[in-house]
C-alpha positions as CSV (number, residue, x, y, z in Angstrom):
1,M,14.3,-31.7,-16.0
2,A,14.1,-29.7,-12.8
3,V,12.2,-26.4,-13.0
4,G,13.7,-23.5,-11.0
5,P,11.8,-21.0,-9.0
6,R,9.7,-18.3,-10.8
7,T,11.6,-15.0,-10.8
8,I,9.8,-11.8,-9.8
9,A,11.2,-8.3,-9.6
10,V,9.9,-6.0,-6.9
11,V,10.3,-2.3,-7.6
12,G,10.3,-0.5,-4.3
13,A,11.6,-3.5,-2.4
14,S,13.3,-1.3,0.3
15,G,9.9,0.2,1.5
16,K,7.5,-1.5,3.9
17,T,5.1,-2.5,1.2
18,G,7.9,-3.9,-1.1
19,Q,9.5,-5.7,1.8
20,A,6.2,-7.4,2.7
21,I,5.5,-8.3,-1.0
22,A,9.0,-9.8,-1.4
23,A,8.6,-11.8,1.8
24,S,5.3,-13.2,0.7
25,L,6.6,-14.1,-2.7
26,A,9.6,-15.9,-1.2
27,S,7.3,-17.8,1.2
28,R,5.5,-19.1,-2.0
29,G,8.8,-20.3,-3.5
30,A,9.5,-17.4,-5.9
31,A,12.9,-16.0,-6.5
32,V,12.7,-12.3,-5.7
33,V,14.8,-9.6,-7.4
34,P,14.7,-6.5,-5.2
35,V,14.9,-3.3,-7.2
36,G,15.7,0.0,-5.5
37,R,17.3,3.4,-6.3
38,R,20.7,1.8,-6.8
39,Q,19.4,-0.4,-9.7
40,W,17.5,2.4,-11.4
41,P,20.3,3.4,-13.9
42,A,20.2,-0.2,-15.2
43,L,16.5,-1.3,-14.8
44,A,16.4,-3.5,-17.9
45,D,19.5,-5.4,-16.6
46,S,17.7,-5.9,-13.2
47,F,14.7,-7.3,-15.0
48,A,16.6,-9.8,-17.1
49,G,15.2,-13.3,-16.6
50,C,12.1,-12.0,-14.6
51,E,8.7,-13.1,-15.7
52,A,6.9,-10.4,-13.8
53,V,7.4,-7.1,-12.1
54,S,5.6,-5.7,-9.0
55,I,5.7,-1.9,-9.1
56,V,5.5,0.1,-5.8
57,A,6.4,3.7,-6.2
58,P,7.9,5.8,-3.4
59,N,5.4,7.6,-1.3
60,L,4.3,11.0,-2.7
61,H,6.5,10.7,-5.8
62,P,6.4,14.0,-7.8
63,D,5.9,12.2,-11.1
64,E,4.5,8.7,-10.6
65,P,3.2,8.3,-14.2
66,G,6.7,9.1,-15.5
67,L,8.3,6.7,-13.0
68,V,5.9,3.9,-14.0
69,G,6.5,4.6,-17.6
70,Q,10.3,4.2,-17.1
71,V,9.7,0.9,-15.4
72,L,7.5,-0.4,-18.1
73,T,9.9,0.6,-20.8
74,A,12.7,-1.3,-19.1
75,A,10.5,-4.3,-18.5
76,E,9.5,-4.4,-22.1
77,S,13.1,-4.2,-23.2
78,A,13.9,-7.1,-20.8
79,G,11.1,-9.3,-22.2
80,V,9.0,-9.3,-19.0
81,A,5.5,-10.6,-19.7
82,R,3.5,-9.4,-16.6
83,V,3.3,-6.4,-14.4
84,V,1.3,-5.7,-11.2
85,Y,0.9,-2.0,-10.3
86,H,0.3,-0.9,-6.7
87,S,-2.1,2.1,-6.9
88,V,-4.5,3.3,-4.2
89,A,-8.2,3.1,-3.2
90,A,-10.1,6.0,-4.9
91,P,-7.3,7.0,-7.3
92,Y,-9.4,9.5,-9.1
93,A,-9.9,11.9,-6.2
94,P,-9.4,15.5,-7.5
95,A,-8.9,16.8,-4.0
96,M,-5.8,14.6,-3.4
97,P,-2.9,15.3,-5.9
98,H,-1.0,12.1,-5.1
99,H,-4.1,10.0,-5.8
100,L,-4.5,11.7,-9.1
101,G,-0.9,10.8,-9.9
102,K,-1.7,7.2,-9.3
103,A,-4.8,7.5,-11.5
104,R,-2.6,8.7,-14.4
105,A,-0.1,6.0,-13.7
106,E,-3.0,3.4,-13.9
107,D,-3.7,4.7,-17.4
108,V,-0.1,4.2,-18.4
109,V,-0.3,0.6,-17.2
110,R,-3.5,0.0,-19.0
111,R,-2.1,1.2,-22.3
112,S,1.0,-0.9,-22.0
113,P,1.6,-4.2,-23.9
114,F,1.8,-6.3,-20.8
115,S,-0.5,-8.7,-19.1
116,W,-1.3,-6.3,-16.2
117,T,-3.2,-6.1,-13.0
118,I,-3.8,-3.0,-10.9
119,L,-4.2,-3.2,-7.1
120,Q,-6.0,-0.3,-5.2
121,P,-5.4,-0.9,-1.5
122,C,-6.7,1.3,1.3
123,A,-4.5,2.7,4.0
124,Y,-2.8,0.1,6.2
125,V,-3.7,-0.7,9.8
126,Q,0.0,-0.7,10.4
127,N,0.2,3.1,9.7
128,L,-1.4,3.6,13.2
129,V,0.9,1.2,15.0
130,P,3.9,3.4,15.8
131,A,1.7,5.9,17.7
132,L,0.0,3.0,19.6
133,R,3.4,1.6,20.5
134,S,4.7,4.9,21.8
135,G,2.8,4.7,25.1
136,T,0.8,7.9,24.6
137,P,-2.8,7.8,25.8
138,Y,-4.0,9.3,22.5
139,L,-4.2,8.0,19.0
140,E,-4.0,11.4,17.3
141,V,-4.5,12.1,13.6
142,P,-5.0,15.4,11.7
143,Y,-8.5,14.5,10.5
144,A,-11.9,13.4,11.9
145,V,-11.6,10.2,14.0
146,D,-15.1,9.0,13.2
147,R,-14.8,8.8,9.4
148,P,-15.0,5.4,7.6
149,F,-11.9,3.7,6.3
150,G,-11.4,0.2,4.7
151,L,-8.1,-0.2,6.7
152,V,-6.2,-3.2,5.4
153,D,-3.6,-5.5,7.0
154,L,-0.3,-5.0,5.1
155,L,0.4,-8.7,5.4
156,D,-3.0,-9.5,3.7
157,L,-2.1,-7.0,1.0
158,A,1.3,-8.6,0.5
159,E,-0.2,-12.1,0.3
160,A,-2.8,-11.0,-2.2
161,T,-0.1,-9.3,-4.3
162,A,1.9,-12.5,-4.4
163,R,-1.1,-14.6,-5.4
164,V,-1.9,-12.1,-8.3
165,L,1.7,-12.2,-9.5
166,L,2.0,-16.0,-9.3
167,D,-1.5,-17.4,-10.1
168,E,-3.4,-17.3,-13.3
169,G,-6.7,-15.5,-14.0
170,H,-5.8,-11.9,-13.0
171,A,-4.8,-10.3,-16.3
172,G,-6.7,-7.1,-17.0
173,A,-8.2,-6.9,-13.6
174,T,-8.4,-3.8,-11.2
175,Y,-8.9,-4.8,-7.6
176,E,-10.0,-2.5,-4.8
177,L,-8.6,-4.0,-1.6
178,G,-10.1,-3.0,1.7
179,G,-10.2,-4.8,5.1
180,P,-13.2,-7.0,6.1
181,A,-15.1,-4.0,7.6
182,L,-15.2,-0.3,7.4
183,V,-13.6,1.1,10.6
184,S,-12.7,4.5,12.0
185,V,-9.7,5.8,14.0
186,S,-11.9,5.7,17.0
187,D,-12.5,2.0,16.4
188,A,-8.7,1.5,16.2
189,A,-8.2,3.2,19.5
190,A,-10.9,1.1,21.1
191,A,-9.4,-2.1,19.7
192,A,-5.9,-1.0,20.9
193,S,-7.3,-0.3,24.4
194,S,-8.4,-3.9,24.6
195,V,-5.1,-5.3,23.3
196,L,-2.8,-3.0,25.4
197,G,-4.9,-3.2,28.6
198,R,-4.9,0.6,29.0
199,R,-7.3,3.3,27.7
200,V,-6.4,4.8,24.3
201,L,-8.4,7.8,23.1
202,A,-8.8,8.9,19.5
203,R,-8.2,12.6,19.1
204,R,-8.2,14.9,16.1
205,Q,-5.1,17.1,15.8
206,D,-5.6,20.5,14.1
207,P,-4.0,20.1,10.6
208,E,-2.1,23.4,10.9
209,S,-0.6,22.1,14.1
210,W,0.5,19.0,12.3
211,A,2.0,21.2,9.6
212,S,4.0,23.2,12.0
213,G,4.9,20.1,14.1
214,P,5.4,16.6,12.6
215,G,5.0,17.9,9.1
216,A,7.4,20.8,9.4
217,G,10.4,18.8,8.2
218,L,8.7,17.7,4.9
219,A,9.3,19.4,1.6
220,P,6.6,22.0,0.9
221,R,5.0,19.9,-1.9
222,E,4.8,16.8,0.3
223,R,3.3,18.8,3.2
224,A,0.7,20.4,0.9
225,W,-0.2,17.0,-0.6
226,L,-0.7,15.5,2.8
227,L,-2.7,18.4,4.0
228,A,-5.0,18.0,1.0
229,M,-5.3,14.3,1.9
230,F,-6.2,15.1,5.5
231,A,-8.8,17.5,4.4
232,S,-10.4,14.8,2.2
233,Y,-10.2,12.3,5.0
234,D,-11.8,14.9,7.3
235,R,-14.8,15.1,5.0
236,H,-15.1,11.6,3.6
237,G,-12.6,9.1,5.2
238,L,-11.5,6.5,2.6
239,P,-14.1,3.7,2.3
240,A,-12.9,0.6,0.4
241,G,-14.7,-2.7,0.0
242,G,-13.4,-5.8,1.5
243,R,-15.0,-8.5,-0.6
244,V,-12.3,-8.7,-3.3
245,L,-9.4,-9.1,-0.8
246,R,-11.3,-11.8,1.1
247,D,-11.9,-13.7,-2.1
248,L,-8.2,-13.4,-3.3
249,L,-7.1,-14.8,0.1
250,G,-9.4,-17.8,-0.1
251,G,-12.4,-16.6,1.8
252,R,-11.0,-14.7,4.9
253,S,-9.1,-11.5,5.5
254,T,-7.6,-10.2,8.8
255,S,-9.8,-8.0,11.0
256,L,-8.7,-4.7,12.7
257,D,-8.7,-6.5,16.1
258,E,-6.6,-9.4,14.8
259,T,-4.0,-7.1,13.1
260,L,-3.6,-4.9,16.2
261,T,-3.4,-8.0,18.5
262,R,-0.5,-9.3,16.4
263,E,1.3,-5.9,15.9
264,L,0.9,-4.7,19.5
265,A,1.5,-8.1,21.3
266,A,5.0,-7.0,22.5
267,A,4.0,-3.4,23.3
268,G,1.6,-4.0,26.3
């Protein structure tokens, strides 16, 4: 008897992370059920027939533990066996409220009846790409440009997520996922300079200028949470180890230079 594709629901499939995870799952032969805001009133129906659920919450959600709890309740009602929750590197960071929300959501997942895995990715290299594509001579961020980050390629993260969802041996695991080396915004500017063939300088923007400029259109809570994150980045960066991601991907992950070469190839 022919066996059909394995069916995986992706909560948050309309965002860049969910889209990348869905594409990676599809490339490995899985049937993907995208779940967004429209499906929220009937989550259990959306999960019917799914063997696993990938949970990616919206950025800066005001109650991520509550949202994750709703997803898990619906998944249990639908008979789902496995969940993979997308958390963040350094979730228990008291200075960053949205990180703490993910730490509490991790606890909700750990106390659930599912076979679960928690992923803790660092920030994406791709977060810097729009500024680098804009043609400006500066890569400007509202925190120190020399702090260390375990910047990760979004496509690597998506592939690792797909493997965790589809392969055996990941139940009960919590994986911190960083890129192959710790890098700074200055390193990203230097790499982009090489790819684009023009000089790009890293520059720190005053956070209050950011708040009255690019951040002015955000809700007050979101702006305050991001300012808290920038202050933490200013002091500590966001280091994250790269060994686990490399192992999940079979021995190699994508470097900062390689990611920027791919992402900026059409922007030079």
